[in-house]
C-alpha positions in Angstrom: 1.0 8.8 15.7 -1.6 8.1 18.2 -3.1 4.7 18.6 -6.2 6.8 19.1 -7.1 6.2 15.2 -8.0 2.4 16.5 -10.9 3.1 18.3 -12.0 5.4 15.3 -11.5 3.1 12.3 -14.8 1.5 11.1 -13.9 -2.1 9.4 -16.0 -3.6 7.1 -17.9 -7.1 7.9 -14.5 -9.1 6.9 -12.7 -6.6 9.5 -10.9 -4.8 6.6 -10.2 -1.2 5.8 -9.1 0.1 2.8 -5.7 2.3 2.4 -4.8 4.3 -0.1 -1.1 4.7 -0.4 0.3 8.3 -1.4 3.6 9.5 -1.6 4.4 12.3 0.9 6.7 14.4 -1.7 4.7 14.2 -4.8 1.1 13.0 -3.8 1.1 10.6 -6.4 -1.0 7.7 -5.7 1.3 4.5 -5.4 -1.1 1.5 -4.5 -4.6 0.4 -2.6 -4.4 -2.4 -0.4 -6.2 -3.6 2.8 -5.5 -3.3 6.5 -7.0 -5.2 9.3 -6.7 -4.0 12.9 -3.5 -5.8 13.6 -1.9 -4.6 10.4 -2.6 -1.1 11.5 -1.4 -1.7 14.8 2.0 -3.4 13.2 2.0 -0.4 10.9 1.7 2.1 13.5 4.1 0.6 15.8 7.1 -0.4 13.3 6.1 3.2 11.1 6.3 0.4 7.7 3.1 -0.6 6.4 1.8 -3.5 7.0 -1.2 -5.3 5.1 -3.5 -8.4 5.2 -3.4 -10.2 2.0 -6.7 -11.2 0.9 -5.7 -13.6 -1.7 -2.7 -15.5 0.4 -4.9 -14.5 4.1 -1.7 -13.6 5.7 0.0 -10.5 7.0 2.7 -8.9 4.4 5.1 -6.2 5.5 5.5 -4.2 2.0 9.1 -4.3 0.9 10.0 -7.8 3.1 10.9 -9.4 -0.1 11.5 -6.7 -2.8 13.0 -4.4 -0.3 10.8 -1.7 -1.5 9.5 -0.5 1.7 7.3 1.9 2.8 8.0 4.6 5.9 4.8 5.9 6.9 4.9 10.0 7.5 1.3 10.4 8.3 -2.1 8.6 8.5 -5.8 10.1 7.9 -8.8 8.8 8.5 -11.5 9.9 6.1 -15.2 11.5 7.7 -17.1 7.9 7.9 -14.1 6.3 9.3 -13.9 3.3 6.6 -11.0 4.7 4.5 -7.4 5.2 5.5 -4.8 7.5 3.3 -1.4 6.8 4.2 1.3 9.5 2.8 4.9 7.3 3.1 8.5 7.2 1.6 8.7 4.7 -1.3 12.0 3.4 -0.6 13.8 1.3 -3.5 11.4 2.9 -5.9 8.4 1.0 -6.7 4.9 0.3 -4.9 3.9 -2.2 -7.6 4.8 -5.7 -7.5 4.8 -5.6 -11.4 7.8 -3.3 -11.2 6.1 -0.2 -12.1 6.8 2.6 -9.4 2.9 3.0 -9.1 -0.1 0.3 -9.2 -1.9 2.7 -11.4 0.7 2.5 -14.3 -2.6 2.1 -16.8 -4.6 4.9 -18.4 -7.8 4.7 -20.3 -7.0 6.9 -23.7 -9.8 6.8 -26.4 -11.1 3.3 -24.8 -8.0 1.8 -24.5 -5.6 1.1 -21.7 -2.1 2.7 -22.1 0.7 1.8 -19.8 2.5 4.9 -18.6 6.1 4.8 -17.1 8.7 2.5 -17.3 9.6 -0.7 -15.0 11.7 0.2 -12.3 12.7 -3.7 -11.7 12.0 -7.0 -13.4 9.4 -8.9 -11.0 10.4 -12.2 -12.4 13.9 -12.0 -10.8 13.1 -10.2 -7.5 10.1 -12.9 -6.9 11.8 -15.7 -8.2 11.5 -17.7 -5.1 8.1 -16.9 -4.5 5.0 -18.6 -5.7 
């Protein structure tokens, strides 16, 4: 992966760019997160996904606590330069902190949200020491 992508990314007024995470084998959309320049640099360097937490105001390495890391396979930048699609190998089976494989585990059916899939892990057990 070339660091030339850093010159092309257009970060928003808060210094962030949305990143859509997609399974590199199945193309399943797993999650959406935000990166600033430093998170993107760390991701390029480590070939594992780093993000900027908008709620906690700090960097986080996906899987640091849960073990469900994301190995980067490819990074695509959209035509406007303001969104990323990162194809990953999701290690550990779950991208979602709620325990589901994908953060998009709810589907609108007949006007109601329906949960699809089963939890891969119990978040209360995995994150018991984190607030």
